[in-house]
MIPALO-892761 format. One record per atom (N, C-alpha, C): residue number from 1; chain; atom name; x, y, z. Coordinates in nm, 4 decimals, m for minus. Example, Ala and Ser with C-alpha at 12.3 -4.5 7.8 and 13.67 -1.06 7.14 Angstrom:
! residues 2
<site pos="1" unit="A" site="N" u="1.3190" v="m0.5690" w="0.7800"/>
<site pos="1" unit="A" site="CA" u="1.2300" v="m0.4500" w="0.7800"/>
<site pos="1" unit="A" site="C" u="1.3200" v="m0.3300" w="0.7800"/>
<site pos="2" unit="A" site="N" u="1.2850" v="m0.2250" w="0.7080"/>
<site pos="2" unit="A" site="CA" u="1.3670" v="m0.1060" w="0.7140"/>
<site pos="2" unit="A" site="C" u="1.2900" v="0.0030" w="0.7870"/>
! end
This chain:
! residues 87
<site pos="1" unit="A" site="N" u="0.0781" v="m0.1185" w="0.0199"/>
<site pos="1" unit="A" site="CA" u="0.0260" v="0.0444" w="0.0110"/>
<site pos="1" unit="A" site="C" u="0.1002" v="0.1166" w="0.0084"/>
<site pos="2" unit="A" site="N" u="0.0831" v="0.2138" w="m0.0693"/>
<site pos="2" unit="A" site="CA" u="0.1351" v="0.3656" w="m0.0758"/>
<site pos="2" unit="A" site="C" u="0.1133" v="0.4368" w="0.0550"/>
<site pos="3" unit="A" site="N" u="0.1996" v="0.4977" w="0.0283"/>
<site pos="3" unit="A" site="CA" u="0.1947" v="0.5716" w="0.1772"/>
<site pos="3" unit="A" site="C" u="0.1198" v="0.7672" w="0.1308"/>
<site pos="4" unit="A" site="N" u="0.0693" v="0.8101" w="0.2191"/>
<site pos="4" unit="A" site="CA" u="0.0591" v="0.9466" w="0.2266"/>
<site pos="4" unit="A" site="C" u="0.1204" v="1.0391" w="0.0987"/>
<site pos="5" unit="A" site="N" u="0.2795" v="1.0552" w="0.1437"/>
<site pos="5" unit="A" site="CA" u="0.3554" v="1.1109" w="0.0948"/>
<site pos="5" unit="A" site="C" u="0.3864" v="1.0230" w="m0.0429"/>
<site pos="6" unit="A" site="N" u="0.3920" v="0.9214" w="m0.1070"/>
<site pos="6" unit="A" site="CA" u="0.3674" v="0.8996" w="m0.2360"/>
<site pos="6" unit="A" site="C" u="0.2683" v="0.9208" w="m0.3242"/>
<site pos="7" unit="A" site="N" u="0.1627" v="0.9051" w="m0.2450"/>
<site pos="7" unit="A" site="CA" u="0.0422" v="0.9426" w="m0.2983"/>
<site pos="7" unit="A" site="C" u="0.0343" v="1.0863" w="m0.3381"/>
<site pos="8" unit="A" site="N" u="0.0890" v="1.1555" w="m0.2775"/>
<site pos="8" unit="A" site="CA" u="0.1505" v="1.3309" w="m0.2655"/>
<site pos="8" unit="A" site="C" u="0.2211" v="1.3510" w="m0.3838"/>
<site pos="9" unit="A" site="N" u="0.3374" v="1.2547" w="m0.3878"/>
<site pos="9" unit="A" site="CA" u="0.3983" v="1.2774" w="m0.4686"/>
<site pos="9" unit="A" site="C" u="0.3557" v="1.2592" w="m0.6117"/>
<site pos="10" unit="A" site="N" u="0.3005" v="1.1081" w="m0.6241"/>
<site pos="10" unit="A" site="CA" u="0.2283" v="1.1030" w="m0.7521"/>
<site pos="10" unit="A" site="C" u="0.1235" v="1.2150" w="m0.8367"/>
<site pos="11" unit="A" site="N" u="0.0835" v="1.2778" w="m0.7232"/>
<site pos="11" unit="A" site="CA" u="m0.0311" v="1.3792" w="m0.7189"/>
<site pos="11" unit="A" site="C" u="0.0285" v="1.5153" w="m0.7831"/>
<site pos="12" unit="A" site="N" u="0.1194" v="1.5378" w="m0.7437"/>
<site pos="12" unit="A" site="CA" u="0.2064" v="1.6496" w="m0.7738"/>
<site pos="12" unit="A" site="C" u="0.2426" v="1.6326" w="m0.9334"/>
<site pos="13" unit="A" site="N" u="0.2730" v="1.5195" w="m0.9963"/>
<site pos="13" unit="A" site="CA" u="0.2992" v="1.4854" w="m1.1012"/>
<site pos="13" unit="A" site="C" u="0.2190" v="1.4754" w="m1.2010"/>
<site pos="14" unit="A" site="N" u="0.1004" v="1.4512" w="m1.1319"/>
<site pos="14" unit="A" site="CA" u="0.0065" v="1.5067" w="m1.2513"/>
<site pos="14" unit="A" site="C" u="m0.0064" v="1.6206" w="m1.2505"/>
<site pos="15" unit="A" site="N" u="m0.0255" v="1.6965" w="m1.1231"/>
<site pos="15" unit="A" site="CA" u="m0.0486" v="1.8477" w="m1.1775"/>
<site pos="15" unit="A" site="C" u="0.0199" v="1.9316" w="m1.2556"/>
<site pos="16" unit="A" site="N" u="0.1727" v="1.8666" w="m1.2275"/>
<site pos="16" unit="A" site="CA" u="0.2619" v="1.9557" w="m1.3354"/>
<site pos="16" unit="A" site="C" u="0.2711" v="1.8751" w="m1.4770"/>
<site pos="17" unit="A" site="N" u="0.1967" v="1.7874" w="m1.4890"/>
<site pos="17" unit="A" site="CA" u="0.1632" v="1.7157" w="m1.6164"/>
<site pos="17" unit="A" site="C" u="0.0337" v="1.7603" w="m1.6808"/>
<site pos="18" unit="A" site="N" u="m0.0065" v="1.8042" w="m1.5835"/>
<site pos="18" unit="A" site="CA" u="m0.1430" v="1.9182" w="m1.6656"/>
<site pos="18" unit="A" site="C" u="m0.1207" v="2.0547" w="m1.6863"/>
<site pos="19" unit="A" site="N" u="m0.0450" v="2.0958" w="m1.6076"/>
<site pos="19" unit="A" site="CA" u="0.0201" v="2.1931" w="m1.6519"/>
<site pos="19" unit="A" site="C" u="0.0710" v="2.2515" w="m1.7608"/>
<site pos="20" unit="A" site="N" u="0.1857" v="2.1137" w="m1.8065"/>
<site pos="20" unit="A" site="CA" u="0.2383" v="2.0802" w="m1.9304"/>
<site pos="20" unit="A" site="C" u="0.1469" v="2.0798" w="m2.0284"/>
<site pos="21" unit="A" site="N" u="0.0378" v="2.0792" w="m2.0171"/>
<site pos="21" unit="A" site="CA" u="m0.0691" v="2.0132" w="m2.1249"/>
<site pos="21" unit="A" site="C" u="m0.1610" v="2.1571" w="m2.1260"/>
<site pos="22" unit="A" site="N" u="m0.1243" v="2.2308" w="m2.0730"/>
<site pos="22" unit="A" site="CA" u="m0.1887" v="2.3708" w="m2.0900"/>
<site pos="22" unit="A" site="C" u="m0.1268" v="2.4357" w="m2.1993"/>
<site pos="23" unit="A" site="N" u="0.0114" v="2.4336" w="m2.1153"/>
<site pos="23" unit="A" site="CA" u="0.0932" v="2.4921" w="m2.1821"/>
<site pos="23" unit="A" site="C" u="0.1133" v="2.4694" w="m2.3768"/>
<site pos="24" unit="A" site="N" u="0.1417" v="2.3138" w="m2.3912"/>
<site pos="24" unit="A" site="CA" u="0.0813" v="2.2733" w="m2.5500"/>
<site pos="24" unit="A" site="C" u="m0.0185" v="2.3424" w="m2.5813"/>
<site pos="25" unit="A" site="N" u="m0.1521" v="2.3102" w="m2.5212"/>
<site pos="25" unit="A" site="CA" u="m0.3120" v="2.3871" w="m2.5749"/>
<site pos="25" unit="A" site="C" u="m0.2332" v="2.5404" w="m2.6034"/>
<site pos="26" unit="A" site="N" u="m0.2176" v="2.6368" w="m2.5403"/>
<site pos="26" unit="A" site="CA" u="m0.1647" v="2.7251" w="m2.5505"/>
<site pos="26" unit="A" site="C" u="m0.1053" v="2.7392" w="m2.7248"/>
<site pos="27" unit="A" site="N" u="0.0493" v="2.6779" w="m2.6916"/>
<site pos="27" unit="A" site="CA" u="0.0872" v="2.6729" w="m2.8159"/>
<site pos="27" unit="A" site="C" u="m0.0160" v="2.6671" w="m2.9219"/>
<site pos="28" unit="A" site="N" u="m0.0843" v="2.5666" w="m2.9022"/>
<site pos="28" unit="A" site="CA" u="m0.1718" v="2.5339" w="m2.9953"/>
<site pos="28" unit="A" site="C" u="m0.2936" v="2.6379" w="m3.0733"/>
<site pos="29" unit="A" site="N" u="m0.3164" v="2.7053" w="m2.9425"/>
<site pos="29" unit="A" site="CA" u="m0.4195" v="2.8052" w="m2.9564"/>
<site pos="29" unit="A" site="C" u="m0.3506" v="2.9378" w="m3.0407"/>
<site pos="30" unit="A" site="N" u="m0.2235" v="2.9874" w="m3.0145"/>
<site pos="30" unit="A" site="CA" u="m0.1253" v="3.0461" w="m3.1031"/>
<site pos="30" unit="A" site="C" u="m0.1374" v="3.0349" w="m3.2095"/>
<site pos="31" unit="A" site="N" u="m0.1086" v="2.9292" w="m3.2672"/>
<site pos="31" unit="A" site="CA" u="m0.0853" v="2.8397" w="m3.4116"/>
<site pos="31" unit="A" site="C" u="m0.2520" v="2.8822" w="m3.4740"/>
<site pos="32" unit="A" site="N" u="m0.3368" v="2.8134" w="m3.4203"/>
<site pos="32" unit="A" site="CA" u="m0.4419" v="2.8147" w="m3.4035"/>
<site pos="32" unit="A" site="C" u="m0.5134" v="2.9828" w="m3.4858"/>
<site pos="33" unit="A" site="N" u="m0.4496" v="3.1145" w="m3.3909"/>
<site pos="33" unit="A" site="CA" u="m0.4651" v="3.2099" w="m3.4168"/>
<site pos="33" unit="A" site="C" u="m0.4105" v="3.2700" w="m3.5443"/>
<site pos="34" unit="A" site="N" u="m0.3207" v="3.2630" w="m3.5700"/>
<site pos="34" unit="A" site="CA" u="m0.2148" v="3.2606" w="m3.6990"/>
<site pos="34" unit="A" site="C" u="m0.2735" v="3.2461" w="m3.7549"/>
<site pos="35" unit="A" site="N" u="m0.3347" v="3.0966" w="m3.8044"/>
<site pos="35" unit="A" site="CA" u="m0.4060" v="3.0450" w="m3.9025"/>
<site pos="35" unit="A" site="C" u="m0.5423" v="3.1536" w="m3.9652"/>
<site pos="36" unit="A" site="N" u="m0.5587" v="3.1480" w="m3.8715"/>
<site pos="36" unit="A" site="CA" u="m0.7196" v="3.2553" w="m3.8747"/>
<site pos="36" unit="A" site="C" u="m0.7365" v="3.3465" w="m3.9334"/>
<site pos="37" unit="A" site="N" u="m0.5564" v="3.4516" w="m3.8943"/>
<site pos="37" unit="A" site="CA" u="m0.5607" v="3.5761" w="m3.9248"/>
<site pos="37" unit="A" site="C" u="m0.4670" v="3.5540" w="m4.0737"/>
<site pos="38" unit="A" site="N" u="m0.4462" v="3.4008" w="m4.1413"/>
<site pos="38" unit="A" site="CA" u="m0.3880" v="3.4069" w="m4.2778"/>
<site pos="38" unit="A" site="C" u="m0.5246" v="3.3630" w="m4.3411"/>
<site pos="39" unit="A" site="N" u="m0.5988" v="3.2824" w="m4.2781"/>
<site pos="39" unit="A" site="CA" u="m0.7033" v="3.2889" w="m4.3356"/>
<site pos="39" unit="A" site="C" u="m0.8487" v="3.3993" w="m4.3755"/>
<site pos="40" unit="A" site="N" u="m0.8580" v="3.4657" w="m4.3021"/>
<site pos="40" unit="A" site="CA" u="m0.8986" v="3.5533" w="m4.3166"/>
<site pos="40" unit="A" site="C" u="m0.8391" v="3.7116" w="m4.4222"/>
<site pos="41" unit="A" site="N" u="m0.7415" v="3.7159" w="m4.3995"/>
<site pos="41" unit="A" site="CA" u="m0.6634" v="3.7616" w="m4.5186"/>
<site pos="41" unit="A" site="C" u="m0.6397" v="3.7633" w="m4.6272"/>
<site pos="42" unit="A" site="N" u="m0.6509" v="3.5938" w="m4.6370"/>
<site pos="42" unit="A" site="CA" u="m0.6981" v="3.5521" w="m4.7999"/>
<site pos="42" unit="A" site="C" u="m0.7890" v="3.5769" w="m4.8308"/>
<site pos="43" unit="A" site="N" u="m0.9020" v="3.5401" w="m4.7937"/>
<site pos="43" unit="A" site="CA" u="m1.0419" v="3.5436" w="m4.7686"/>
<site pos="43" unit="A" site="C" u="m1.1056" v="3.6674" w="m4.7918"/>
<site pos="44" unit="A" site="N" u="m0.9797" v="3.8423" w="m4.7700"/>
<site pos="44" unit="A" site="CA" u="m1.0599" v="3.9913" w="m4.7930"/>
<site pos="44" unit="A" site="C" u="m1.1455" v="3.9300" w="m4.9100"/>
<site pos="45" unit="A" site="N" u="m1.2194" v="4.0130" w="m4.9485"/>
<site pos="45" unit="A" site="CA" u="m1.3255" v="4.0375" w="m5.0645"/>
<site pos="45" unit="A" site="C" u="m1.3647" v="3.9117" w="m5.0982"/>
<site pos="46" unit="A" site="N" u="m1.3655" v="3.8173" w="m5.0962"/>
<site pos="46" unit="A" site="CA" u="m1.4240" v="3.6882" w="m5.1098"/>
<site pos="46" unit="A" site="C" u="m1.5160" v="3.6340" w="m5.0404"/>
<site pos="47" unit="A" site="N" u="m1.6503" v="3.6257" w="m5.0948"/>
<site pos="47" unit="A" site="CA" u="m1.7985" v="3.5677" w="m4.9824"/>
<site pos="47" unit="A" site="C" u="m1.7735" v="3.3893" w="m5.0316"/>
<site pos="48" unit="A" site="N" u="m1.6772" v="3.3328" w="m5.1022"/>
<site pos="48" unit="A" site="CA" u="m1.7060" v="3.1921" w="m5.1093"/>
<site pos="48" unit="A" site="C" u="m1.7579" v="3.0846" w="m4.9467"/>
<site pos="49" unit="A" site="N" u="m1.8186" v="3.0221" w="m5.0441"/>
<site pos="49" unit="A" site="CA" u="m1.9059" v="2.9399" w="m4.9042"/>
<site pos="49" unit="A" site="C" u="m1.7635" v="2.8295" w="m4.8409"/>
<site pos="50" unit="A" site="N" u="m1.6549" v="2.8200" w="m4.9336"/>
<site pos="50" unit="A" site="CA" u="m1.5549" v="2.7101" w="m4.8923"/>
<site pos="50" unit="A" site="C" u="m1.4746" v="2.7778" w="m4.7515"/>
<site pos="51" unit="A" site="N" u="m1.4461" v="2.8905" w="m4.8237"/>
<site pos="51" unit="A" site="CA" u="m1.3453" v="2.9569" w="m4.7207"/>
<site pos="51" unit="A" site="C" u="m1.4199" v="3.0329" w="m4.5879"/>
<site pos="52" unit="A" site="N" u="m1.5311" v="3.0648" w="m4.5877"/>
<site pos="52" unit="A" site="CA" u="m1.6620" v="3.1255" w="m4.5027"/>
<site pos="52" unit="A" site="C" u="m1.6111" v="2.9906" w="m4.3831"/>
<site pos="53" unit="A" site="N" u="m1.6778" v="2.8946" w="m4.4452"/>
<site pos="53" unit="A" site="CA" u="m1.6495" v="2.7189" w="m4.3584"/>
<site pos="53" unit="A" site="C" u="m1.4946" v="2.6792" w="m4.3371"/>
<site pos="54" unit="A" site="N" u="m1.4246" v="2.7376" w="m4.3859"/>
<site pos="54" unit="A" site="CA" u="m1.2984" v="2.6978" w="m4.3356"/>
<site pos="54" unit="A" site="C" u="m1.2508" v="2.7799" w="m4.1823"/>
<site pos="55" unit="A" site="N" u="m1.3023" v="2.9139" w="m4.1988"/>
<site pos="55" unit="A" site="CA" u="m1.2989" v="3.0506" w="m4.1054"/>
<site pos="55" unit="A" site="C" u="m1.3787" v="2.9822" w="m3.9468"/>
<site pos="56" unit="A" site="N" u="m1.4785" v="2.9218" w="m3.9880"/>
<site pos="56" unit="A" site="CA" u="m1.5544" v="2.8850" w="m3.8583"/>
<site pos="56" unit="A" site="C" u="m1.5104" v="2.7507" w="m3.8396"/>
<site pos="57" unit="A" site="N" u="m1.4944" v="2.6942" w="m3.9042"/>
<site pos="57" unit="A" site="CA" u="m1.4164" v="2.5295" w="m3.8311"/>
<site pos="57" unit="A" site="C" u="m1.3112" v="2.5971" w="m3.7241"/>
<site pos="58" unit="A" site="N" u="m1.2472" v="2.6800" w="m3.7941"/>
<site pos="58" unit="A" site="CA" u="m1.1276" v="2.7400" w="m3.7227"/>
<site pos="58" unit="A" site="C" u="m1.1708" v="2.7785" w="m3.5961"/>
<site pos="59" unit="A" site="N" u="m1.2600" v="2.9203" w="m3.6046"/>
<site pos="59" unit="A" site="CA" u="m1.2992" v="2.9688" w="m3.4889"/>
<site pos="59" unit="A" site="C" u="m1.3348" v="2.8586" w="m3.4081"/>
<site pos="60" unit="A" site="N" u="m1.4108" v="2.7592" w="m3.4126"/>
<site pos="60" unit="A" site="CA" u="m1.4695" v="2.6599" w="m3.3152"/>
<site pos="60" unit="A" site="C" u="m1.3526" v="2.5901" w="m3.3073"/>
<site pos="61" unit="A" site="N" u="m1.2449" v="2.5490" w="m3.3265"/>
<site pos="61" unit="A" site="CA" u="m1.1359" v="2.4581" w="m3.2909"/>
<site pos="61" unit="A" site="C" u="m1.0742" v="2.5644" w="m3.1740"/>
<site pos="62" unit="A" site="N" u="m1.0718" v="2.6890" w="m3.2072"/>
<site pos="62" unit="A" site="CA" u="m0.9857" v="2.7798" w="m3.1159"/>
<site pos="62" unit="A" site="C" u="m1.0644" v="2.7802" w="m3.0084"/>
<site pos="63" unit="A" site="N" u="m1.2024" v="2.8082" w="m2.9945"/>
<site pos="63" unit="A" site="CA" u="m1.2887" v="2.7782" w="m2.8760"/>
<site pos="63" unit="A" site="C" u="m1.3093" v="2.6360" w="m2.7823"/>
<site pos="64" unit="A" site="N" u="m1.3107" v="2.5253" w="m2.8787"/>
<site pos="64" unit="A" site="CA" u="m1.2387" v="2.4110" w="m2.8292"/>
<site pos="64" unit="A" site="C" u="m1.1039" v="2.4089" w="m2.7164"/>
<site pos="65" unit="A" site="N" u="m1.0022" v="2.4588" w="m2.8220"/>
<site pos="65" unit="A" site="CA" u="m0.8770" v="2.4338" w="m2.7380"/>
<site pos="65" unit="A" site="C" u="m0.9203" v="2.5283" w="m2.6521"/>
<site pos="66" unit="A" site="N" u="m0.9596" v="2.6509" w="m2.6371"/>
<site pos="66" unit="A" site="CA" u="m0.9575" v="2.7451" w="m2.4738"/>
<site pos="66" unit="A" site="C" u="m1.0452" v="2.6735" w="m2.3881"/>
<site pos="67" unit="A" site="N" u="m1.1470" v="2.5872" w="m2.4309"/>
<site pos="67" unit="A" site="CA" u="m1.2508" v="2.5000" w="m2.3118"/>
<site pos="67" unit="A" site="C" u="m1.1700" v="2.4253" w="m2.2659"/>
<site pos="68" unit="A" site="N" u="m1.0478" v="2.3612" w="m2.3560"/>
<site pos="68" unit="A" site="CA" u="m0.9459" v="2.2477" w="m2.2821"/>
<site pos="68" unit="A" site="C" u="m0.8783" v="2.2929" w="m2.2522"/>
<site pos="69" unit="A" site="N" u="m0.8171" v="2.4118" w="m2.2121"/>
<site pos="69" unit="A" site="CA" u="m0.7367" v="2.4961" w="m2.1438"/>
<site pos="69" unit="A" site="C" u="m0.7759" v="2.5136" w="m2.0258"/>
<site pos="70" unit="A" site="N" u="m0.8921" v="2.5204" w="m2.0282"/>
<site pos="70" unit="A" site="CA" u="m0.9933" v="2.5750" w="m1.8994"/>
<site pos="70" unit="A" site="C" u="m1.0091" v="2.4959" w="m1.8118"/>
<site pos="71" unit="A" site="N" u="m1.0424" v="2.3394" w="m1.8792"/>
<site pos="71" unit="A" site="CA" u="m1.1031" v="2.2226" w="m1.8236"/>
<site pos="71" unit="A" site="C" u="m0.9364" v="2.1667" w="m1.7685"/>
<site pos="72" unit="A" site="N" u="m0.7854" v="2.1788" w="m1.7974"/>
<site pos="72" unit="A" site="CA" u="m0.7060" v="2.1446" w="m1.7735"/>
<site pos="72" unit="A" site="C" u="m0.6412" v="2.1920" w="m1.6573"/>
<site pos="73" unit="A" site="N" u="m0.7066" v="2.3098" w="m1.6654"/>
<site pos="73" unit="A" site="CA" u="m0.6210" v="2.4153" w="m1.5713"/>
<site pos="73" unit="A" site="C" u="m0.6871" v="2.3695" w="m1.4228"/>
<site pos="74" unit="A" site="N" u="m0.8058" v="2.4103" w="m1.4371"/>
<site pos="74" unit="A" site="CA" u="m0.8892" v="2.3401" w="m1.3313"/>
<site pos="74" unit="A" site="C" u="m0.9146" v="2.1884" w="m1.2796"/>
<site pos="75" unit="A" site="N" u="m0.8427" v="2.0771" w="m1.3450"/>
<site pos="75" unit="A" site="CA" u="m0.8262" v="1.9677" w="m1.3257"/>
<site pos="75" unit="A" site="C" u="m0.6569" v="1.9611" w="m1.2350"/>
<site pos="76" unit="A" site="N" u="m0.5992" v="2.0660" w="m1.3060"/>
<site pos="76" unit="A" site="CA" u="m0.4654" v="2.1133" w="m1.2076"/>
<site pos="76" unit="A" site="C" u="m0.4784" v="2.1112" w="m1.0500"/>
<site pos="77" unit="A" site="N" u="m0.6011" v="2.2068" w="m1.0684"/>
<site pos="77" unit="A" site="CA" u="m0.6216" v="2.3054" w="m0.9395"/>
<site pos="77" unit="A" site="C" u="m0.6614" v="2.1822" w="m0.8625"/>
<site pos="78" unit="A" site="N" u="m0.7927" v="2.1552" w="m0.8758"/>
<site pos="78" unit="A" site="CA" u="m0.8600" v="2.0158" w="m0.8210"/>
<site pos="78" unit="A" site="C" u="m0.7756" v="1.9149" w="m0.7528"/>
<site pos="79" unit="A" site="N" u="m0.6530" v="1.8833" w="m0.8016"/>
<site pos="79" unit="A" site="CA" u="m0.5406" v="1.7673" w="m0.7727"/>
<site pos="79" unit="A" site="C" u="m0.4512" v="1.8702" w="m0.6801"/>
<site pos="80" unit="A" site="N" u="m0.4249" v="1.9749" w="m0.7058"/>
<site pos="80" unit="A" site="CA" u="m0.3192" v="2.0602" w="m0.5723"/>
<site pos="80" unit="A" site="C" u="m0.4113" v="2.0408" w="m0.4567"/>
<site pos="81" unit="A" site="N" u="m0.5493" v="2.0869" w="m0.4405"/>
<site pos="81" unit="A" site="CA" u="m0.6708" v="2.0885" w="m0.3172"/>
<site pos="81" unit="A" site="C" u="m0.6693" v="1.9802" w="m0.2695"/>
<site pos="82" unit="A" site="N" u="m0.6686" v="1.8857" w="m0.3358"/>
<site pos="82" unit="A" site="CA" u="m0.6566" v="1.7590" w="m0.3160"/>
<site pos="82" unit="A" site="C" u="m0.5478" v="1.6974" w="m0.2264"/>
<site pos="83" unit="A" site="N" u="m0.4481" v="1.7898" w="m0.2610"/>
<site pos="83" unit="A" site="CA" u="m0.3094" v="1.7379" w="m0.2204"/>
<site pos="83" unit="A" site="C" u="m0.2812" v="1.8506" w="m0.1152"/>
<site pos="84" unit="A" site="N" u="m0.3427" v="1.9357" w="m0.0478"/>
<site pos="84" unit="A" site="CA" u="m0.3734" v="2.0194" w="0.0391"/>
<site pos="84" unit="A" site="C" u="m0.4685" v="1.9452" w="0.1467"/>
<site pos="85" unit="A" site="N" u="m0.5555" v="1.8458" w="0.0781"/>
<site pos="85" unit="A" site="CA" u="m0.6686" v="1.8084" w="0.2029"/>
<site pos="85" unit="A" site="C" u="m0.6101" v="1.7002" w="0.2710"/>
<site pos="86" unit="A" site="N" u="m0.4872" v="1.6358" w="0.1888"/>
<site pos="86" unit="A" site="CA" u="m0.4193" v="1.4845" w="0.2172"/>
<site pos="86" unit="A" site="C" u="m0.2904" v="1.5431" w="0.3659"/>
<site pos="87" unit="A" site="N" u="m0.2699" v="1.6716" w="0.3408"/>
<site pos="87" unit="A" site="CA" u="m0.1834" v="1.7370" w="0.4393"/>
<site pos="87" unit="A" site="C" u="m0.0533" v="1.7251" w="0.4511"/>
! end
């Protein structure tokens, strides 16, 4: 059976991995934002449905990445809160 200290150490590593994941998602968000800016610049003056769909889907991707980052941050916070409960 694992000791409290072993559990706390494992939980700390999990919280750190969540932080790493958040940083990776933030990098993806930045890349997605660059892609959106490029799409909008290229699409300026056109009204073709395909490019409008591309922009809409990229916006949706950005939104979901933001949601994923928020959820991962919440997971890290809850993990740290549990660590503090363990003492």
